[in-house]
Biopython code that builds the backbone (N, CA, C, O; Angstrom):
import numpy as np
from Bio.PDB.StructureBuilder import StructureBuilder

atoms = [
    (1, "MET", "N", (1.691, -63.495, 20.016)),
    (1, "MET", "CA", (2.763, -63.187, 19.091)),
    (1, "MET", "C", (2.172, -62.618, 17.796)),
    (1, "MET", "O", (1.256, -63.203, 17.219)),
    (2, "VAL", "N", (2.680, -61.516, 17.362)),
    (2, "VAL", "CA", (2.202, -60.834, 16.167)),
    (2, "VAL", "C", (3.059, -61.264, 14.979)),
    (2, "VAL", "O", (4.287, -61.280, 15.067)),
    (3, "SER", "N", (2.413, -61.609, 13.876)),
    (3, "SER", "CA", (3.138, -61.970, 12.662)),
    (3, "SER", "C", (3.791, -60.730, 12.064)),
    (3, "SER", "O", (3.262, -59.624, 12.174)),
    (4, "VAL", "N", (4.949, -60.925, 11.429)),
    (4, "VAL", "CA", (5.667, -59.820, 10.800)),
    (4, "VAL", "C", (5.838, -60.149, 9.325)),
    (4, "VAL", "O", (6.308, -61.229, 8.968)),
    (5, "TYR", "N", (5.448, -59.195, 8.464)),
    (5, "TYR", "CA", (5.572, -59.362, 7.022)),
    (5, "TYR", "C", (6.436, -58.247, 6.477)),
    (5, "TYR", "O", (6.464, -57.142, 7.019)),
    (6, "ARG", "N", (7.146, -58.546, 5.392)),
    (6, "ARG", "CA", (7.916, -57.518, 4.706)),
    (6, "ARG", "C", (6.978, -56.687, 3.836)),
    (6, "ARG", "O", (5.847, -57.084, 3.554)),
    (7, "TRP", "N", (7.475, -55.531, 3.420)),
    (7, "TRP", "CA", (6.723, -54.585, 2.618)),
    (7, "TRP", "C", (6.126, -55.248, 1.381)),
    (7, "TRP", "O", (6.834, -55.929, 0.639)),
    (8, "ARG", "N", (4.842, -55.054, 1.159)),
    (8, "ARG", "CA", (4.068, -55.567, 0.027)),
    (8, "ARG", "C", (3.877, -57.085, 0.029)),
    (8, "ARG", "O", (3.443, -57.644, -0.978)),
    (9, "LEU", "N", (4.185, -57.750, 1.113)),
    (9, "LEU", "CA", (4.049, -59.203, 1.154)),
    (9, "LEU", "C", (3.007, -59.678, 2.168)),
    (9, "LEU", "O", (2.975, -60.862, 2.502)),
    (10, "ALA", "N", (2.171, -58.792, 2.652)),
    (10, "ALA", "CA", (1.119, -59.174, 3.593)),
    (10, "ALA", "C", (0.015, -59.927, 2.846)),
    (10, "ALA", "O", (-0.282, -59.602, 1.697)),
    (11, "PRO", "N", (-0.590, -60.919, 3.479)),
    (11, "PRO", "CA", (-1.662, -61.658, 2.812)),
    (11, "PRO", "C", (-2.937, -60.820, 2.677)),
    (11, "PRO", "O", (-3.107, -59.808, 3.357)),
    (12, "ASP", "N", (-3.819, -61.263, 1.792)),
    (12, "ASP", "CA", (-5.106, -60.588, 1.621)),
    (12, "ASP", "C", (-5.923, -60.736, 2.902)),
    (12, "ASP", "O", (-5.740, -61.692, 3.655)),
    (13, "GLY", "N", (-6.811, -59.802, 3.142)),
    (13, "GLY", "CA", (-7.663, -59.847, 4.322)),
    (13, "GLY", "C", (-7.119, -59.045, 5.482)),
    (13, "GLY", "O", (-7.771, -58.953, 6.522)),
    (14, "LEU", "N", (-5.916, -58.447, 5.331)),
    (14, "LEU", "CA", (-5.338, -57.586, 6.350)),
    (14, "LEU", "C", (-5.202, -56.184, 5.776)),
    (14, "LEU", "O", (-4.929, -56.014, 4.588)),
    (15, "ALA", "N", (-5.394, -55.177, 6.632)),
    (15, "ALA", "CA", (-5.331, -53.800, 6.166)),
    (15, "ALA", "C", (-4.868, -52.891, 7.295)),
    (15, "ALA", "O", (-5.049, -53.198, 8.473)),
    (16, "THR", "N", (-4.265, -51.763, 6.915)),
    (16, "THR", "CA", (-3.871, -50.749, 7.894)),
    (16, "THR", "C", (-5.101, -49.916, 8.254)),
    (16, "THR", "O", (-6.162, -50.077, 7.651)),
    (17, "ARG", "N", (-4.958, -49.035, 9.227)),
    (17, "ARG", "CA", (-6.063, -48.154, 9.611)),
    (17, "ARG", "C", (-6.516, -47.279, 8.435)),
    (17, "ARG", "O", (-7.713, -47.090, 8.220)),
    (18, "ARG", "N", (-5.562, -46.755, 7.689)),
    (18, "ARG", "CA", (-5.922, -45.903, 6.552)),
    (18, "ARG", "C", (-6.650, -46.696, 5.480)),
    (18, "ARG", "O", (-7.606, -46.202, 4.883)),
    (19, "GLN", "N", (-6.208, -47.912, 5.235)),
    (19, "GLN", "CA", (-6.882, -48.739, 4.241)),
    (19, "GLN", "C", (-8.286, -49.097, 4.701)),
    (19, "GLN", "O", (-9.218, -49.122, 3.898)),
    (20, "LEU", "N", (-8.441, -49.376, 5.996)),
    (20, "LEU", "CA", (-9.782, -49.651, 6.536)),
    (20, "LEU", "C", (-10.673, -48.423, 6.364)),
    (20, "LEU", "O", (-11.831, -48.542, 5.962)),
    (21, "ARG", "N", (-10.136, -47.256, 6.667)),
    (21, "ARG", "CA", (-10.920, -46.030, 6.574)),
    (21, "ARG", "C", (-11.361, -45.775, 5.136)),
    (21, "ARG", "O", (-12.480, -45.319, 4.898)),
    (22, "ALA", "N", (-10.481, -46.070, 4.178)),
    (22, "ALA", "CA", (-10.837, -45.902, 2.766)),
    (22, "ALA", "C", (-11.976, -46.838, 2.363)),
    (22, "ALA", "O", (-12.720, -46.551, 1.425)),
    (23, "LEU", "N", (-12.109, -47.957, 3.074)),
    (23, "LEU", "CA", (-13.191, -48.899, 2.822)),
    (23, "LEU", "C", (-14.440, -48.573, 3.638)),
    (23, "LEU", "O", (-15.452, -49.265, 3.528)),
    (24, "GLY", "N", (-14.373, -47.508, 4.463)),
    (24, "GLY", "CA", (-15.508, -47.133, 5.300)),
    (24, "GLY", "C", (-15.591, -47.973, 6.556)),
    (24, "GLY", "O", (-16.672, -48.169, 7.111)),
    (25, "LEU", "N", (-14.420, -48.483, 7.017)),
    (25, "LEU", "CA", (-14.380, -49.356, 8.193)),
    (25, "LEU", "C", (-13.440, -48.783, 9.230)),
    (25, "LEU", "O", (-12.688, -47.846, 8.962)),
    (26, "ARG", "N", (-13.493, -49.369, 10.438)),
    (26, "ARG", "CA", (-12.600, -49.032, 11.535)),
    (26, "ARG", "C", (-12.211, -50.327, 12.228)),
    (26, "ARG", "O", (-12.936, -51.314, 12.101)),
    (27, "PRO", "N", (-11.088, -50.371, 12.964)),
    (27, "PRO", "CA", (-10.686, -51.619, 13.619)),
    (27, "PRO", "C", (-11.730, -52.156, 14.593)),
    (27, "PRO", "O", (-11.869, -53.372, 14.727)),
    (28, "GLY", "N", (-12.459, -51.293, 15.268)),
    (28, "GLY", "CA", (-13.549, -51.734, 16.139)),
    (28, "GLY", "C", (-13.099, -52.484, 17.377)),
    (28, "GLY", "O", (-13.780, -53.409, 17.818)),
    (29, "GLY", "N", (-11.963, -52.102, 17.945)),
    (29, "GLY", "CA", (-11.522, -52.704, 19.193)),
    (29, "GLY", "C", (-10.691, -53.964, 19.045)),
    (29, "GLY", "O", (-10.223, -54.503, 20.049)),
    (30, "GLN", "N", (-10.494, -54.447, 17.844)),
    (30, "GLN", "CA", (-9.691, -55.651, 17.670)),
    (30, "GLN", "C", (-8.212, -55.338, 17.851)),
    (30, "GLN", "O", (-7.764, -54.216, 17.614)),
    (31, "ASP", "N", (-7.465, -56.350, 18.275)),
    (31, "ASP", "CA", (-6.032, -56.190, 18.465)),
    (31, "ASP", "C", (-5.311, -56.242, 17.125)),
    (31, "ASP", "O", (-5.856, -56.730, 16.134)),
    (32, "VAL", "N", (-4.092, -55.740, 17.104)),
    (32, "VAL", "CA", (-3.248, -55.812, 15.926)),
    (32, "VAL", "C", (-2.928, -57.285, 15.683)),
    (32, "VAL", "O", (-2.528, -57.992, 16.608)),
    (33, "VAL", "N", (-3.103, -57.753, 14.442)),
    (33, "VAL", "CA", (-2.840, -59.164, 14.133)),
    (33, "VAL", "C", (-1.510, -59.357, 13.433)),
    (33, "VAL", "O", (-0.982, -60.469, 13.428)),
    (34, "ALA", "N", (-0.947, -58.301, 12.837)),
    (34, "ALA", "CA", (0.333, -58.429, 12.146)),
    (34, "ALA", "C", (0.986, -57.053, 12.014)),
    (34, "ALA", "O", (0.345, -56.013, 12.169)),
    (35, "GLU", "N", (2.271, -57.093, 11.725)),
    (35, "GLU", "CA", (3.019, -55.876, 11.459)),
    (35, "GLU", "C", (3.625, -55.972, 10.071)),
    (35, "GLU", "O", (4.007, -57.047, 9.609)),
    (36, "LEU", "N", (3.701, -54.832, 9.424)),
    (36, "LEU", "CA", (4.301, -54.739, 8.106)),
    (36, "LEU", "C", (5.559, -53.904, 8.265)),
    (36, "LEU", "O", (5.490, -52.773, 8.745)),
    (37, "HIS", "N", (6.721, -54.446, 7.866)),
    (37, "HIS", "CA", (7.986, -53.729, 8.015)),
    (37, "HIS", "C", (8.501, -53.308, 6.649)),
    (37, "HIS", "O", (8.628, -54.127, 5.739)),
    (38, "ARG", "N", (8.792, -52.029, 6.517)),
    (38, "ARG", "CA", (9.386, -51.508, 5.290)),
    (38, "ARG", "C", (10.826, -51.137, 5.604)),
    (38, "ARG", "O", (11.065, -50.194, 6.359)),
    (39, "PRO", "N", (11.793, -51.859, 5.041)),
    (39, "PRO", "CA", (13.192, -51.577, 5.370)),
    (39, "PRO", "C", (13.646, -50.227, 4.833)),
    (39, "PRO", "O", (13.177, -49.751, 3.800)),
    (40, "ARG", "N", (14.583, -49.622, 5.578)),
    (40, "ARG", "CA", (15.196, -48.359, 5.164)),
    (40, "ARG", "C", (16.701, -48.470, 5.379)),
    (40, "ARG", "O", (17.159, -49.239, 6.224)),
    (41, "ARG", "N", (17.456, -47.708, 4.623)),
    (41, "ARG", "CA", (18.906, -47.713, 4.786)),
    (41, "ARG", "C", (19.300, -46.948, 6.039)),
    (41, "ARG", "O", (18.816, -45.842, 6.279)),
    (42, "ARG", "N", (20.160, -47.528, 6.816)),
    (42, "ARG", "CA", (20.759, -46.895, 8.000)),
    (42, "ARG", "C", (19.758, -46.447, 9.059)),
    (42, "ARG", "O", (20.120, -45.699, 9.968)),
    (43, "LYS", "N", (18.515, -46.885, 8.962)),
    (43, "LYS", "CA", (17.503, -46.521, 9.956)),
    (43, "LYS", "C", (16.669, -47.750, 10.282)),
    (43, "LYS", "O", (16.687, -48.750, 9.565)),
    (44, "ALA", "N", (15.956, -47.648, 11.359)),
    (44, "ALA", "CA", (15.029, -48.729, 11.719)),
    (44, "ALA", "C", (13.918, -48.797, 10.676)),
    (44, "ALA", "O", (13.582, -47.779, 10.071)),
    (45, "PRO", "N", (13.344, -49.973, 10.455)),
    (45, "PRO", "CA", (12.295, -50.078, 9.436)),
    (45, "PRO", "C", (11.027, -49.334, 9.856)),
    (45, "PRO", "O", (10.729, -49.189, 11.042)),
    (46, "LEU", "N", (10.291, -48.868, 8.845)),
    (46, "LEU", "CA", (8.979, -48.292, 9.104)),
    (46, "LEU", "C", (8.025, -49.433, 9.429)),
    (46, "LEU", "O", (8.093, -50.492, 8.804)),
    (47, "VAL", "N", (7.150, -49.234, 10.384)),
    (47, "VAL", "CA", (6.238, -50.288, 10.824)),
    (47, "VAL", "C", (4.801, -49.828, 10.629)),
    (47, "VAL", "O", (4.439, -48.713, 11.004)),
    (48, "ALA", "N", (3.988, -50.694, 10.040)),
    (48, "ALA", "CA", (2.555, -50.439, 9.902)),
    (48, "ALA", "C", (1.825, -51.598, 10.583)),
    (48, "ALA", "O", (2.208, -52.756, 10.418)),
    (49, "TYR", "N", (0.809, -51.297, 11.322)),
    (49, "TYR", "CA", (0.043, -52.319, 12.027)),
    (49, "TYR", "C", (-1.141, -52.744, 11.174)),
    (49, "TYR", "O", (-1.827, -51.908, 10.586)),
    (50, "LEU", "N", (-1.371, -54.033, 11.113)),
    (50, "LEU", "CA", (-2.421, -54.579, 10.256)),
    (50, "LEU", "C", (-3.551, -55.166, 11.087)),
    (50, "LEU", "O", (-3.324, -55.755, 12.144)),
    (51, "TYR", "N", (-4.769, -54.998, 10.593)),
    (51, "TYR", "CA", (-5.981, -55.490, 11.238)),
    (51, "TYR", "C", (-6.730, -56.375, 10.255)),
    (51, "TYR", "O", (-6.558, -56.258, 9.042)),
    (52, "ARG", "N", (-7.557, -57.257, 10.784)),
    (52, "ARG", "CA", (-8.356, -58.128, 9.923)),
    (52, "ARG", "C", (-9.552, -57.353, 9.384)),
    (52, "ARG", "O", (-10.274, -56.697, 10.134)),
    (53, "VAL", "N", (-9.748, -57.440, 8.078)),
    (53, "VAL", "CA", (-10.848, -56.712, 7.431)),
    (53, "VAL", "C", (-12.186, -57.337, 7.802)),
    (53, "VAL", "O", (-13.177, -56.625, 7.962)),
    (54, "ASP", "N", (-12.225, -58.663, 7.940)),
    (54, "ASP", "CA", (-13.505, -59.315, 8.226)),
    (54, "ASP", "C", (-14.017, -59.020, 9.629)),
    (54, "ASP", "O", (-15.212, -59.169, 9.886)),
    (55, "ARG", "N", (-13.145, -58.606, 10.543)),
    (55, "ARG", "CA", (-13.565, -58.254, 11.912)),
    (55, "ARG", "C", (-13.798, -56.755, 12.087)),
    (55, "ARG", "O", (-14.252, -56.317, 13.144)),
    (56, "ALA", "N", (-13.492, -55.975, 11.063)),
    (56, "ALA", "CA", (-13.650, -54.522, 11.160)),
    (56, "ALA", "C", (-15.120, -54.145, 11.176)),
    (56, "ALA", "O", (-15.967, -54.844, 10.621)),
    (57, "LYS", "N", (-15.399, -53.034, 11.819)),
    (57, "LYS", "CA", (-16.771, -52.538, 11.933)),
    (57, "LYS", "C", (-16.934, -51.291, 11.079)),
    (57, "LYS", "O", (-15.946, -50.629, 10.761)),
    (58, "PRO", "N", (-18.159, -50.961, 10.705)),
    (58, "PRO", "CA", (-18.368, -49.741, 9.921)),
    (58, "PRO", "C", (-18.035, -48.488, 10.730)),
    (58, "PRO", "O", (-18.157, -48.469, 11.955)),
    (59, "VAL", "N", (-17.618, -47.452, 10.024)),
    (59, "VAL", "CA", (-17.323, -46.174, 10.663)),
    (59, "VAL", "C", (-18.610, -45.614, 11.231)),
    (59, "VAL", "O", (-19.666, -45.696, 10.603)),
    (60, "ARG", "N", (-18.516, -45.044, 12.424)),
    (60, "ARG", "CA", (-19.703, -44.437, 13.033)),
    (60, "ARG", "C", (-20.110, -43.203, 12.232)),
    (60, "ARG", "O", (-19.247, -42.454, 11.775)),
    (61, "PRO", "N", (-21.402, -42.984, 12.058)),
    (61, "PRO", "CA", (-21.833, -41.815, 11.275)),
    (61, "PRO", "C", (-21.564, -40.518, 12.027)),
    (61, "PRO", "O", (-21.562, -40.477, 13.257)),
    (62, "MET", "N", (-21.337, -39.459, 11.254)),
    (62, "MET", "CA", (-21.114, -38.140, 11.833)),
    (62, "MET", "C", (-22.438, -37.574, 12.322)),
    (62, "MET", "O", (-23.379, -37.412, 11.545)),
    (63, "THR", "N", (-22.505, -37.275, 13.610)),
    (63, "THR", "CA", (-23.716, -36.673, 14.174)),
    (63, "THR", "C", (-23.566, -35.158, 14.159)),
    (63, "THR", "O", (-22.471, -34.641, 13.935)),
    (64, "SER", "N", (-24.647, -34.458, 14.393)),
    (64, "SER", "CA", (-24.584, -33.000, 14.404)),
    (64, "SER", "C", (-23.721, -32.497, 15.561)),
    (64, "SER", "O", (-23.029, -31.488, 15.421)),
    (65, "ALA", "N", (-23.755, -33.189, 16.699)),
    (65, "ALA", "CA", (-22.942, -32.784, 17.850)),
    (65, "ALA", "C", (-21.453, -32.985, 17.557)),
    (65, "ALA", "O", (-20.633, -32.136, 17.906)),
    (66, "ARG", "N", (-21.099, -34.105, 16.916)),
    (66, "ARG", "CA", (-19.698, -34.347, 16.566)),
    (66, "ARG", "C", (-19.222, -33.342, 15.530)),
    (66, "ARG", "O", (-18.085, -32.875, 15.607)),
    (67, "ALA", "N", (-20.063, -33.000, 14.566)),
    (67, "ALA", "CA", (-19.706, -32.008, 13.553)),
    (67, "ALA", "C", (-19.495, -30.642, 14.194)),
    (67, "ALA", "O", (-18.571, -29.921, 13.819)),
    (68, "ALA", "N", (-20.344, -30.275, 15.161)),
    (68, "ALA", "CA", (-20.200, -28.996, 15.849)),
    (68, "ALA", "C", (-18.924, -28.961, 16.680)),
    (68, "ALA", "O", (-18.235, -27.942, 16.712)),
    (69, "ALA", "N", (-18.604, -30.060, 17.349)),
    (69, "ALA", "CA", (-17.379, -30.123, 18.147)),
    (69, "ALA", "C", (-16.141, -30.030, 17.257)),
    (69, "ALA", "O", (-15.173, -29.354, 17.607)),
    (70, "LEU", "N", (-16.170, -30.698, 16.123)),
    (70, "LEU", "CA", (-15.055, -30.634, 15.191)),
    (70, "LEU", "C", (-14.890, -29.222, 14.634)),
    (70, "LEU", "O", (-13.767, -28.732, 14.514)),
    (71, "ALA", "N", (-15.991, -28.571, 14.296)),
    (71, "ALA", "CA", (-15.927, -27.201, 13.789)),
    (71, "ALA", "C", (-15.372, -26.250, 14.843)),
    (71, "ALA", "O", (-14.594, -25.355, 14.516)),
    (72, "ALA", "N", (-15.764, -26.434, 16.110)),
    (72, "ALA", "CA", (-15.260, -25.579, 17.184)),
    (72, "ALA", "C", (-13.762, -25.796, 17.399)),
    (72, "ALA", "O", (-13.029, -24.838, 17.644)),
    (73, "ALA", "N", (-13.306, -27.038, 17.310)),
    (73, "ALA", "CA", (-11.881, -27.332, 17.481)),
    (73, "ALA", "C", (-11.063, -26.711, 16.352)),
    (73, "ALA", "O", (-9.992, -26.152, 16.589)),
    (74, "MET", "N", (-11.569, -26.810, 15.126)),
    (74, "MET", "CA", (-10.857, -26.224, 13.995)),
    (74, "MET", "C", (-10.868, -24.693, 14.063)),
    (74, "MET", "O", (-9.888, -24.049, 13.687)),
    (75, "ARG", "N", (-11.953, -24.120, 14.533)),
    (75, "ARG", "CA", (-12.024, -22.667, 14.695)),
    (75, "ARG", "C", (-10.993, -22.208, 15.732)),
    (75, "ARG", "O", (-10.367, -21.163, 15.554)),
    (76, "ALA", "N", (-10.812, -22.970, 16.802)),
    (76, "ALA", "CA", (-9.834, -22.626, 17.832)),
    (76, "ALA", "C", (-8.407, -22.710, 17.281)),
    (76, "ALA", "O", (-7.547, -21.917, 17.667)),
    (77, "ARG", "N", (-8.151, -23.665, 16.384)),
    (77, "ARG", "CA", (-6.814, -23.794, 15.790)),
    (77, "ARG", "C", (-6.523, -22.666, 14.809)),
    (77, "ARG", "O", (-5.359, -22.342, 14.573)),
    (78, "ARG", "N", (-7.572, -22.057, 14.227)),
    (78, "ARG", "CA", (-7.394, -20.973, 13.261)),
    (78, "ARG", "C", (-7.364, -19.595, 13.909)),
    (78, "ARG", "O", (-6.931, -18.636, 13.269)),
    (79, "THR", "N", (-7.808, -19.463, 15.155)),
    (79, "THR", "CA", (-7.901, -18.163, 15.815)),
    (79, "THR", "C", (-6.563, -17.795, 16.453)),
    (79, "THR", "O", (-6.009, -18.550, 17.252)),
    (80, "CYS", "N", (-6.061, -16.628, 16.085)),
    (80, "CYS", "CA", (-4.792, -16.137, 16.626)),
    (80, "CYS", "C", (-5.005, -15.660, 18.062)),
    (80, "CYS", "O", (-5.900, -14.850, 18.301)),
    (81, "PRO", "N", (-4.211, -16.137, 19.027)),
    (81, "PRO", "CA", (-4.385, -15.687, 20.406)),
    (81, "PRO", "C", (-3.917, -14.249, 20.618)),
    (81, "PRO", "O", (-4.254, -13.633, 21.628)),
    (82, "ASN", "N", (-3.153, -13.718, 19.687)),
    (82, "ASN", "CA", (-2.629, -12.366, 19.829)),
    (82, "ASN", "C", (-3.635, -11.312, 19.358)),
    (82, "ASN", "O", (-3.943, -10.371, 20.089)),
    (83, "CYS", "N", (-4.145, -11.476, 18.130)),
    (83, "CYS", "CA", (-5.073, -10.478, 17.581)),
    (83, "CYS", "C", (-6.525, -10.957, 17.588)),
    (83, "CYS", "O", (-7.421, -10.190, 17.234)),
    (84, "LEU", "N", (-6.773, -12.187, 17.978)),
    (84, "LEU", "CA", (-8.101, -12.778, 18.123)),
    (84, "LEU", "C", (-8.913, -12.772, 16.823)),
    (84, "LEU", "O", (-10.138, -12.654, 16.859)),
    (85, "THR", "N", (-8.245, -12.898, 15.689)),
    (85, "THR", "CA", (-8.941, -12.983, 14.410)),
    (85, "THR", "C", (-8.759, -14.377, 13.825)),
    (85, "THR", "O", (-7.814, -15.093, 14.156)),
    (86, "ASP", "N", (-9.688, -14.743, 12.947)),
    (86, "ASP", "CA", (-9.602, -16.018, 12.247)),
    (86, "ASP", "C", (-8.600, -15.851, 11.115)),
    (86, "ASP", "O", (-8.830, -15.077, 10.186)),
    (87, "ALA", "N", (-7.494, -16.572, 11.190)),
    (87, "ALA", "CA", (-6.417, -16.422, 10.208)),
    (87, "ALA", "C", (-6.764, -17.070, 8.878)),
    (87, "ALA", "O", (-6.154, -16.739, 7.860)),
    (88, "GLY", "N", (-7.724, -17.982, 8.858)),
    (88, "GLY", "CA", (-8.078, -18.668, 7.626)),
    (88, "GLY", "C", (-7.243, -19.910, 7.392)),
    (88, "GLY", "O", (-7.433, -20.606, 6.395)),
    (89, "TYR", "N", (-6.320, -20.199, 8.299)),
    (89, "TYR", "CA", (-5.481, -21.391, 8.236)),
    (89, "TYR", "C", (-5.147, -21.785, 9.669)),
    (89, "TYR", "O", (-5.320, -20.985, 10.589)),
    (90, "CYS", "N", (-4.682, -22.984, 9.862)),
    (90, "CYS", "CA", (-4.293, -23.421, 11.202)),
    (90, "CYS", "C", (-3.023, -22.693, 11.615)),
    (90, "CYS", "O", (-2.040, -22.676, 10.876)),
    (91, "ILE", "N", (-3.049, -22.095, 12.793)),
    (91, "ILE", "CA", (-1.912, -21.342, 13.299)),
    (91, "ILE", "C", (-0.754, -22.306, 13.536)),
    (91, "ILE", "O", (-0.945, -23.329, 14.194)),
    (92, "PRO", "N", (0.447, -22.012, 13.020)),
    (92, "PRO", "CA", (1.591, -22.898, 13.272)),
    (92, "PRO", "C", (1.921, -22.937, 14.757)),
    (92, "PRO", "O", (2.018, -21.895, 15.404)),
    (93, "ARG", "N", (2.091, -24.131, 15.291)),
    (93, "ARG", "CA", (2.408, -24.270, 16.713)),
    (93, "ARG", "C", (3.780, -23.711, 17.024)),
    (93, "ARG", "O", (4.038, -23.274, 18.146)),
    (94, "SER", "N", (4.667, -23.721, 16.031)),
    (94, "SER", "CA", (6.012, -23.200, 16.258)),
    (94, "SER", "C", (5.998, -21.685, 16.465)),
    (94, "SER", "O", (6.854, -21.148, 17.168)),
    (95, "LEU", "N", (5.034, -20.998, 15.860)),
    (95, "LEU", "CA", (4.938, -19.545, 16.017)),
    (95, "LEU", "C", (4.051, -19.163, 17.189)),
    (95, "LEU", "O", (4.355, -18.219, 17.918)),
    (96, "GLY", "N", (2.960, -19.890, 17.376)),
    (96, "GLY", "CA", (2.040, -19.586, 18.464)),
    (96, "GLY", "C", (1.094, -18.438, 18.160)),
    (96, "GLY", "O", (0.277, -18.069, 19.004)),
    (97, "MET", "N", (1.193, -17.869, 16.964)),
    (97, "MET", "CA", (0.329, -16.774, 16.546)),
    (97, "MET", "C", (0.312, -16.748, 15.031)),
    (97, "MET", "O", (1.082, -17.462, 14.390)),
    (98, "CYS", "N", (-0.560, -15.930, 14.449)),
    (98, "CYS", "CA", (-0.633, -15.861, 12.991)),
    (98, "CYS", "C", (0.655, -15.237, 12.438)),
    (98, "CYS", "O", (1.391, -14.566, 13.161)),
    (99, "VAL", "N", (0.904, -15.462, 11.178)),
    (99, "VAL", "CA", (2.149, -14.984, 10.559)),
    (99, "VAL", "C", (2.256, -13.459, 10.585)),
    (99, "VAL", "O", (3.332, -12.952, 10.900)),
    (100, "PRO", "N", (1.184, -12.686, 10.267)),
    (100, "PRO", "CA", (1.329, -11.220, 10.353)),
    (100, "PRO", "C", (1.683, -10.735, 11.756)),
    (100, "PRO", "O", (2.483, -9.811, 11.898)),
    (101, "CYS", "N", (1.106, -11.338, 12.792)),
    (101, "CYS", "CA", (1.456, -10.924, 14.167)),
    (101, "CYS", "C", (2.905, -11.296, 14.479)),
    (101, "CYS", "O", (3.605, -10.548, 15.162)),
    (102, "HIS", "N", (3.346, -12.424, 13.993)),
    (102, "HIS", "CA", (4.711, -12.869, 14.254)),
    (102, "HIS", "C", (5.719, -11.983, 13.522)),
    (102, "HIS", "O", (6.782, -11.672, 14.060)),
    (103, "ASP", "N", (5.382, -11.576, 12.291)),
    (103, "ASP", "CA", (6.306, -10.765, 11.499)),
    (103, "ASP", "C", (6.289, -9.289, 11.852)),
    (103, "ASP", "O", (7.206, -8.555, 11.485)),
    (104, "ALA", "N", (5.251, -8.842, 12.564)),
    (104, "ALA", "CA", (5.152, -7.430, 12.943)),
    (104, "ALA", "C", (6.252, -7.100, 13.950)),
    (104, "ALA", "O", (6.538, -7.899, 14.842)),
    (105, "PRO", "N", (6.878, -5.910, 13.809)),
    (105, "PRO", "CA", (7.921, -5.544, 14.776)),
    (105, "PRO", "C", (7.340, -5.357, 16.178)),
    (105, "PRO", "O", (6.225, -4.863, 16.341)),
    (106, "ALA", "N", (8.097, -5.752, 17.161)),
    (106, "ALA", "CA", (7.646, -5.626, 18.559)),
    (106, "ALA", "C", (7.535, -4.157, 18.942)),
    (106, "ALA", "O", (8.415, -3.352, 18.636)),
    (107, "ALA", "N", (6.442, -3.821, 19.615)),
    (107, "ALA", "CA", (6.224, -2.416, 19.996)),
    (107, "ALA", "C", (6.853, -2.122, 21.324)),
    (107, "ALA", "O", (6.774, -0.993, 21.809)),
]
sb = StructureBuilder()
sb.init_structure("model")
sb.init_model(0)
sb.init_chain("A")
sb.init_seg("    ")
for serial, (resi, resn, name, xyz) in enumerate(atoms, 1):
    if name == "N":
        sb.init_residue(resn, " ", resi, " ")
    sb.init_atom(name, np.array(xyz, "f"), 0.0, 1.0, " ", f" {name:<3s}", serial, name[0])
structure = sb.get_structure()
């Protein structure tokens, strides 16, 4: 059974993934120990999962292979499949191509 806390009322020693990352930590395979619920009007509450800080592990260091893989993935997201140029930004998935190719009149 997972404990449920209201917004801003979680005890010390628990953190979300983003908070762990800001501390240079990661959950490290541990299960979620609590949920944080933020109420909203007319909608279901927002839910954040909390992990124990004392069981968290340090973030793995970036290796050269991981950096190269990340750079290749980002390069693929920036390359327009239509004109095959680097757009300088991530291509919007809704367009499927760079903005100039999308705005150009069809030939």
